[in-house]
C-alpha positions as a Python dict, from the first residue, in 0.01 Angstrom:
ca = {
    (1, 'X'): (0, 0, 0),
    (2, 'X'): (183, -334, -243),
    (3, 'X'): (-1, -264, -502),
    (4, 'X'): (139, 50, -607),
    (5, 'X'): (477, -104, -542),
    (6, 'X'): (390, -347, -873),
    (7, 'X'): (346, -176, -1201),
    (8, 'X'): (89, -372, -1488),
    (9, 'X'): (395, -449, -1727),
    (10, 'X'): (645, -574, -1444),
    (11, 'X'): (768, -895, -1356),
    (12, 'X'): (779, -1049, -1015),
    (13, 'X'): (1148, -1212, -1003),
    (14, 'X'): (1100, -1455, -630),
    (15, 'X'): (1246, -1729, -523),
    (16, 'X'): (950, -2002, -399),
    (17, 'X'): (730, -1732, -463),
    (18, 'X'): (474, -1934, -702),
    (19, 'X'): (430, -2170, -514),
    (20, 'X'): (411, -1985, -162),
    (21, 'X'): (472, -1608, -120),
    (22, 'X'): (217, -1485, -408),
    (23, 'X'): (-47, -1760, -369),
    (24, 'X'): (-33, -1613, 24),
    (25, 'X'): (-81, -1195, -130),
    (26, 'X'): (-393, -1354, -347),
    (27, 'X'): (-577, -1546, -86),
    (28, 'X'): (-532, -1190, 140),
    (29, 'X'): (-632, -999, -109),
    (30, 'X'): (-928, -1203, -188),
    (31, 'X'): (-980, -1167, 206),
    (32, 'X'): (-1067, -821, 159),
    (33, 'X'): (-1255, -902, -155),
    (34, 'X'): (-942, -720, -335),
    (35, 'X'): (-836, -797, -658),
    (36, 'X'): (-461, -918, -707),
    (37, 'X'): (-230, -644, -827),
    (38, 'X'): (-200, -668, -1174),
    (39, 'X'): (138, -805, -1341),
    (40, 'X'): (274, -859, -1676),
    (41, 'X'): (463, -1166, -1592),
    (42, 'X'): (656, -1427, -1271),
    (43, 'X'): (993, -1554, -1234),
    (44, 'X'): (1014, -1805, -990),
    (45, 'X'): (1396, -1860, -984),
    (46, 'X'): (1412, -2178, -752),
    (47, 'X'): (1252, -2455, -996),
    (48, 'X'): (1519, -2342, -1226),
    (49, 'X'): (1792, -2359, -943),
    (50, 'X'): (1669, -2706, -879),
    (51, 'X'): (1666, -2839, -1294),
    (52, 'X'): (2008, -2708, -1343),
    (53, 'X'): (2202, -2642, -1045),
    (54, 'X'): (2042, -2904, -751),
    (55, 'X'): (2250, -3193, -901),
    (56, 'X'): (2621, -3022, -747),
    (57, 'X'): (2464, -2861, -417),
    (58, 'X'): (2351, -2978, -90),
    (59, 'X'): (2018, -2850, -102),
    (60, 'X'): (1867, -2578, -296),
    (61, 'X'): (1787, -2326, -20),
    (62, 'X'): (1910, -1973, -159),
    (63, 'X'): (2176, -1913, 127),
    (64, 'X'): (2290, -2255, -20),
    (65, 'X'): (2265, -2093, -357),
    (66, 'X'): (2477, -1792, -219),
    (67, 'X'): (2767, -2020, -85),
    (68, 'X'): (2792, -2255, -348),
    (69, 'X'): (2716, -2115, -662),
    (70, 'X'): (2783, -1752, -682),
    (71, 'X'): (3092, -1833, -405),
    (72, 'X'): (2882, -1597, -165),
    (73, 'X'): (2875, -1602, 272),
    (74, 'X'): (2653, -1362, 421),
    (75, 'X'): (2806, -1213, 765),
    (76, 'X'): (2604, -1164, 1136),
    (77, 'X'): (2285, -1291, 958),
    (78, 'X'): (1956, -1359, 1119),
    (79, 'X'): (1852, -1708, 1014),
    (80, 'X'): (1497, -1734, 817),
    (81, 'X'): (1377, -1971, 1113),
    (82, 'X'): (1374, -1663, 1360),
    (83, 'X'): (1206, -1409, 1165),
    (84, 'X'): (821, -1555, 1312),
    (85, 'X'): (932, -1446, 1637),
    (86, 'X'): (1066, -1110, 1586),
    (87, 'X'): (736, -1026, 1413),
    (88, 'X'): (551, -1191, 1693),
    (89, 'X'): (763, -1027, 1946),
    (90, 'X'): (736, -692, 1786),
    (91, 'X'): (326, -725, 1784),
    (92, 'X'): (360, -783, 2181),
    (93, 'X'): (631, -510, 2276),
    (94, 'X'): (646, -250, 2049),
    (95, 'X'): (1030, -326, 2030),
    (96, 'X'): (1116, -265, 1647),
    (97, 'X'): (1502, -266, 1705),
    (98, 'X'): (1472, -673, 1595),
    (99, 'X'): (1302, -622, 1279),
    (100, 'X'): (1571, -445, 1104),
    (101, 'X'): (1832, -737, 1095),
    (102, 'X'): (1432, -864, 945),
    (103, 'X'): (1519, -617, 676),
    (104, 'X'): (1886, -634, 615),
    (105, 'X'): (1800, -997, 560),
    (106, 'X'): (1548, -933, 317),
    (107, 'X'): (1707, -704, 186),
    (108, 'X'): (1994, -960, 78),
    (109, 'X'): (1743, -1213, -83),
    (110, 'X'): (1686, -945, -279),
    (111, 'X'): (1999, -869, -434),
    (112, 'X'): (2103, -1220, -410),
    (113, 'X'): (1818, -1294, -701),
    (114, 'X'): (1981, -1004, -910),
    (115, 'X'): (2328, -1169, -875),
    (116, 'X'): (2174, -1495, -962),
    (117, 'X'): (2040, -1341, -1238),
    (118, 'X'): (2344, -1170, -1413),
    (119, 'X'): (2525, -1569, -1326),
    (120, 'X'): (2277, -1733, -1538),
    (121, 'X'): (2281, -1490, -1807),
    (122, 'X'): (2651, -1443, -1811),
    (123, 'X'): (2666, -1859, -1829),
    (124, 'X'): (2402, -1975, -1984),
    (125, 'X'): (2222, -1672, -2207),
    (126, 'X'): (2415, -1794, -2513),
    (127, 'X'): (2569, -2107, -2702),
    (128, 'X'): (2930, -1903, -2621),
    (129, 'X'): (2873, -1808, -2265),
    (130, 'X'): (2819, -2215, -2227),
    (131, 'X'): (3126, -2353, -2430),
    (132, 'X'): (3286, -2353, -2007),
    (133, 'X'): (3008, -2393, -1799),
    (134, 'X'): (3003, -2736, -1573),
    (135, 'X'): (2828, -3002, -1827),
    (136, 'X'): (2573, -3140, -1577),
    (137, 'X'): (2468, -2728, -1601),
    (138, 'X'): (2450, -2829, -1896),
    (139, 'X'): (2171, -3134, -1932),
    (140, 'X'): (1993, -2950, -1611),
    (141, 'X'): (1925, -2653, -1888),
    (142, 'X'): (1809, -2917, -2204),
    (143, 'X'): (1566, -3035, -1973),
    (144, 'X'): (1502, -2714, -1882),
    (145, 'X'): (1485, -2643, -2239),
    (146, 'X'): (1279, -2938, -2310),
    (147, 'X'): (1020, -2890, -2082),
    (148, 'X'): (1001, -2531, -2341),
    (149, 'X'): (1015, -2699, -2613),
    (150, 'X'): (1271, -2597, -2742),
    (151, 'X'): (1475, -2846, -2876),
    (152, 'X'): (1746, -2745, -3063),
    (153, 'X'): (1905, -2554, -2709),
    (154, 'X'): (1850, -2850, -2555),
    (155, 'X'): (2035, -3080, -2837),
    (156, 'X'): (2294, -2777, -2874),
    (157, 'X'): (2334, -2841, -2445),
    (158, 'X'): (2332, -3201, -2454),
    (159, 'X'): (2636, -3224, -2744),
    (160, 'X'): (2786, -2969, -2610),
    (161, 'X'): (2783, -3143, -2224),
    (162, 'X'): (2940, -3496, -2414),
    (163, 'X'): (3182, -3301, -2629),
    (164, 'X'): (3281, -3147, -2235),
    (165, 'X'): (3325, -3553, -2078),
    (166, 'X'): (3677, -3684, -2044),
    (167, 'X'): (3779, -3884, -2318),
    (168, 'X'): (3720, -4228, -2263),
    (169, 'X'): (3401, -4138, -2035),
    (170, 'X'): (3125, -4108, -2292),
    (171, 'X'): (3219, -4456, -2490),
    (172, 'X'): (3479, -4562, -2133),
    (173, 'X'): (3179, -4679, -1889),
    (174, 'X'): (2963, -4817, -2167),
    (175, 'X'): (3284, -5076, -2322),
    (176, 'X'): (3347, -5208, -1981),
    (177, 'X'): (3016, -5285, -1934),
    (178, 'X'): (3001, -5449, -2292),
    (179, 'X'): (3315, -5669, -2170),
    (180, 'X'): (3187, -5761, -1838),
    (181, 'X'): (3317, -5524, -1599),
    (182, 'X'): (3228, -5189, -1443),
    (183, 'X'): (2942, -5354, -1320),
    (184, 'X'): (2893, -5180, -1030),
    (185, 'X'): (2551, -5280, -989),
    (186, 'X'): (2608, -5630, -969),
    (187, 'X'): (2946, -5683, -730),
    (188, 'X'): (2887, -5755, -398),
    (189, 'X'): (3079, -5434, -248),
    (190, 'X'): (2846, -5215, -382),
    (191, 'X'): (2597, -4988, -130),
    (192, 'X'): (2337, -5011, -376),
    (193, 'X'): (2364, -5411, -355),
    (194, 'X'): (2160, -5542, -31),
    (195, 'X'): (2389, -5754, 210),
    (196, 'X'): (2357, -6160, 193),
    (197, 'X'): (2277, -6277, 532),
    (198, 'X'): (2233, -6680, 353),
    (199, 'X'): (1877, -6806, 351),
    (200, 'X'): (1690, -6791, -36),
    (201, 'X'): (1834, -6483, -220),
    (202, 'X'): (1555, -6232, -276),
    (203, 'X'): (1453, -6131, -622),
    (204, 'X'): (1533, -5832, -686),
    (205, 'X'): (1403, -5650, -1030),
    (206, 'X'): (1711, -5499, -1230),
    (207, 'X'): (1508, -5148, -1362),
    (208, 'X'): (1692, -4862, -1324),
    (209, 'X'): (1603, -4609, -989),
    (210, 'X'): (1436, -4353, -1062),
    (211, 'X'): (1638, -4046, -1080),
    (212, 'X'): (1592, -3728, -897),
    (213, 'X'): (1690, -3393, -972),
    (214, 'X'): (2053, -3432, -694),
    (215, 'X'): (2094, -3747, -972),
    (216, 'X'): (2464, -3703, -1101),
    (217, 'X'): (2480, -3589, -1422),
    (218, 'X'): (2625, -3933, -1591),
    (219, 'X'): (2755, -3959, -1920),
    (220, 'X'): (2489, -4226, -1958),
    (221, 'X'): (2228, -4007, -1812),
    (222, 'X'): (2347, -3747, -2051),
    (223, 'X'): (2323, -3985, -2408),
    (224, 'X'): (2016, -4098, -2218),
    (225, 'X'): (1860, -3731, -2235),
    (226, 'X'): (1989, -3657, -2596),
    (227, 'X'): (1833, -4004, -2738),
    (228, 'X'): (1516, -3857, -2589),
    (229, 'X'): (1502, -3495, -2742),
    (230, 'X'): (1652, -3696, -3080),
    (231, 'X'): (1306, -3891, -3086),
    (232, 'X'): (1064, -3555, -2981),
    (233, 'X'): (1235, -3368, -3271),
    (234, 'X'): (1220, -3588, -3538),
    (235, 'X'): (1508, -3788, -3581),
    (236, 'X'): (1412, -4106, -3558),
    (237, 'X'): (1638, -4263, -3683),
    (238, 'X'): (1931, -4081, -3515),
    (239, 'X'): (1708, -4140, -3188),
    (240, 'X'): (1774, -4555, -3267),
    (241, 'X'): (2145, -4504, -3292),
    (242, 'X'): (2169, -4297, -2997),
    (243, 'X'): (1969, -4609, -2783),
    (244, 'X'): (2167, -4844, -2983),
    (245, 'X'): (2495, -4685, -2821),
    (246, 'X'): (2315, -4693, -2495),
    (247, 'X'): (2196, -5053, -2487),
    (248, 'X'): (2611, -5188, -2561),
    (249, 'X'): (2607, -5373, -2223),
    (250, 'X'): (2442, -5603, -1954),
    (251, 'X'): (2327, -5314, -1737),
    (252, 'X'): (1916, -5243, -1579),
    (253, 'X'): (1956, -4960, -1875),
    (254, 'X'): (2060, -5225, -2131),
    (255, 'X'): (1729, -5350, -2136),
    (256, 'X'): (1562, -5029, -2140),
    (257, 'X'): (1786, -4961, -2436),
    (258, 'X'): (1707, -5176, -2674),
    (259, 'X'): (1312, -5180, -2611),
    (260, 'X'): (1389, -4833, -2721),
    (261, 'X'): (1490, -4900, -3056),
    (262, 'X'): (1244, -5135, -3094),
    (263, 'X'): (962, -4933, -3003),
    (264, 'X'): (1161, -4697, -3268),
    (265, 'X'): (1171, -4924, -3541),
    (266, 'X'): (801, -5105, -3518),
    (267, 'X'): (635, -4773, -3477),
    (268, 'X'): (825, -4444, -3636),
    (269, 'X'): (1098, -4673, -3890),
    (270, 'X'): (825, -4900, -4036),
    (271, 'X'): (1130, -5156, -3945),
    (272, 'X'): (912, -5497, -3797),
    (273, 'X'): (1236, -5748, -3872),
    (274, 'X'): (1464, -5496, -3655),
    (275, 'X'): (1243, -5494, -3425),
    (276, 'X'): (1211, -5795, -3350),
    (277, 'X'): (1589, -5828, -3368),
    (278, 'X'): (1597, -5583, -3046),
    (279, 'X'): (1357, -5714, -2906),
    (280, 'X'): (1563, -6076, -2913),
    (281, 'X'): (1838, -5839, -2790),
    (282, 'X'): (1699, -5736, -2523),
    (283, 'X'): (1577, -6058, -2364),
    (284, 'X'): (1864, -6227, -2423),
    (285, 'X'): (2003, -5942, -2166),
    (286, 'X'): (1753, -6042, -1958),
    (287, 'X'): (1842, -6370, -1942),
    (288, 'X'): (2198, -6411, -1868),
    (289, 'X'): (2118, -6129, -1555),
    (290, 'X'): (1885, -6369, -1464),
    (291, 'X'): (2167, -6620, -1488),
    (292, 'X'): (2424, -6335, -1284),
    (293, 'X'): (2171, -6374, -1009),
    (294, 'X'): (1935, -6041, -1095),
    (295, 'X'): (1585, -6115, -1268),
    (296, 'X'): (1350, -5945, -1316),
    (297, 'X'): (1037, -6123, -1421),
    (298, 'X'): (852, -5800, -1483),
    (299, 'X'): (1012, -5703, -1790),
    (300, 'X'): (1066, -6079, -1867),
    (301, 'X'): (688, -6062, -1915),
    (302, 'X'): (715, -5705, -2148),
    (303, 'X'): (908, -5846, -2397),
    (304, 'X'): (741, -6214, -2465),
    (305, 'X'): (437, -5993, -2469),
    (306, 'X'): (594, -5747, -2790),
    (307, 'X'): (739, -6042, -2950),
    (308, 'X'): (394, -6220, -2969),
    (309, 'X'): (237, -5881, -3122),
    (310, 'X'): (544, -5804, -3397),
    (311, 'X'): (502, -6205, -3467),
    (312, 'X'): (170, -6156, -3534),
    (313, 'X'): (231, -5757, -3665),
    (314, 'X'): (481, -6021, -3938),
    (315, 'X'): (286, -6261, -3985),
    (316, 'X'): (-14, -6035, -4112),
    (317, 'X'): (225, -5828, -4380),
    (318, 'X'): (325, -6174, -4501),
    (319, 'X'): (-75, -6278, -4578),
    (320, 'X'): (-73, -5948, -4726),
    (321, 'X'): (-321, -5765, -4496),
    (322, 'X'): (-272, -5427, -4373),
    (323, 'X'): (-139, -5415, -4038),
    (324, 'X'): (-503, -5201, -3930),
    (325, 'X'): (-735, -5387, -4125),
    (326, 'X'): (-697, -5803, -4042),
    (327, 'X'): (-936, -5942, -3859),
    (328, 'X'): (-1010, -6287, -3806),
    (329, 'X'): (-1265, -6383, -4055),
    (330, 'X'): (-1052, -6220, -4348),
    (331, 'X'): (-735, -6368, -4230),
    (332, 'X'): (-905, -6697, -4204),
    (333, 'X'): (-1009, -6604, -4515),
    (334, 'X'): (-756, -6557, -4672),
    (335, 'X'): (-516, -6822, -4555),
    (336, 'X'): (-753, -7183, -4478),
    (337, 'X'): (-447, -7321, -4301),
    (338, 'X'): (-455, -7033, -4006),
    (339, 'X'): (-535, -7252, -3676),
    (340, 'X'): (-505, -6921, -3353),
    (341, 'X'): (-616, -6552, -3338),
    (342, 'X'): (-341, -6336, -3100),
    (343, 'X'): (-554, -6023, -3089),
    (344, 'X'): (-266, -5770, -2965),
    (345, 'X'): (-302, -5368, -2847),
    (346, 'X'): (-175, -5144, -3106),
    (347, 'X'): (-61, -4757, -3149),
    (348, 'X'): (-389, -4607, -3058),
    (349, 'X'): (-444, -4891, -2844),
    (350, 'X'): (-694, -5058, -3083),
    (351, 'X'): (-783, -5440, -3110),
    (352, 'X'): (-521, -5589, -3426),
    (353, 'X'): (-634, -5987, -3558),
    (354, 'X'): (-294, -6136, -3629),
    (355, 'X'): (-295, -6457, -3777),
    (356, 'X'): (13, -6731, -3637),
    (357, 'X'): (57, -7043, -3867),
    (358, 'X'): (102, -7316, -3660),
}
């Protein structure tokens, strides 16, 4: 009976249907030794809502979408948690009246899916419609485009979000960090900073907290996403410039930004001297954070390893050896003053021998 209502050229539109409803139906069909209905595709709106709107919603439930995104409110609606009980009562007692509210509930769910699609199409369907969208929504839409490899659309969304920021927002926070002000992660009253009860202070890693779907789209986060998209587009010079702009400060993101600059200069731009300079800038930021009581030994070790590898590659380049063809015997034969060889991994994971002078 269900298969008769799903034409082969029709799309399924659901809310969490890809993860729950459709697999359950497929299982039931297989238990009956039948193939599930054929359809053209499946559009599950829940992942899209989480990716684009979750940053400004209480949760991602459909009724929350109705209230906070579509401006709707249901009246005299049955709760989703009541539906299984009403169905079991119907099986035991045979009374169908309580199921009428369930039918109305499901009908409103379907209508809300249509309203949500219309809302998304009107606000985000083209560049003109996106100009008035919330900049956090634009950043979330950019991530959705990025997952589909539509990188130019993703970059356009991010640049629109940056343009819609307050005049001092994009550069203001970064400039404040560069001057040493507004250091929310270093102030004693910051919510994320643990209370000081005396004694030996624990070592607090300075790395940034992993971002979740409900994390706010700050100017810094939008700029980070833009730098990543630029790299994926092959615009390595622009990506390095974007990361340099993010590195103007002493926060944890400044260290990671200089590391990204070093990676781009070494592996994409072929600038070993610039890569070393970026590593030194990152090490200076780490040293300053250590002086402020926010050390991170893990990052310090990574920077030391990266600097040693870059120094070895520069030594090979100065002696006229291609970076990928240096060997211990060959390097020693070219330079009898060689005293030690430092081995480090390259882009493809191969081991390169780097000559180091005493």
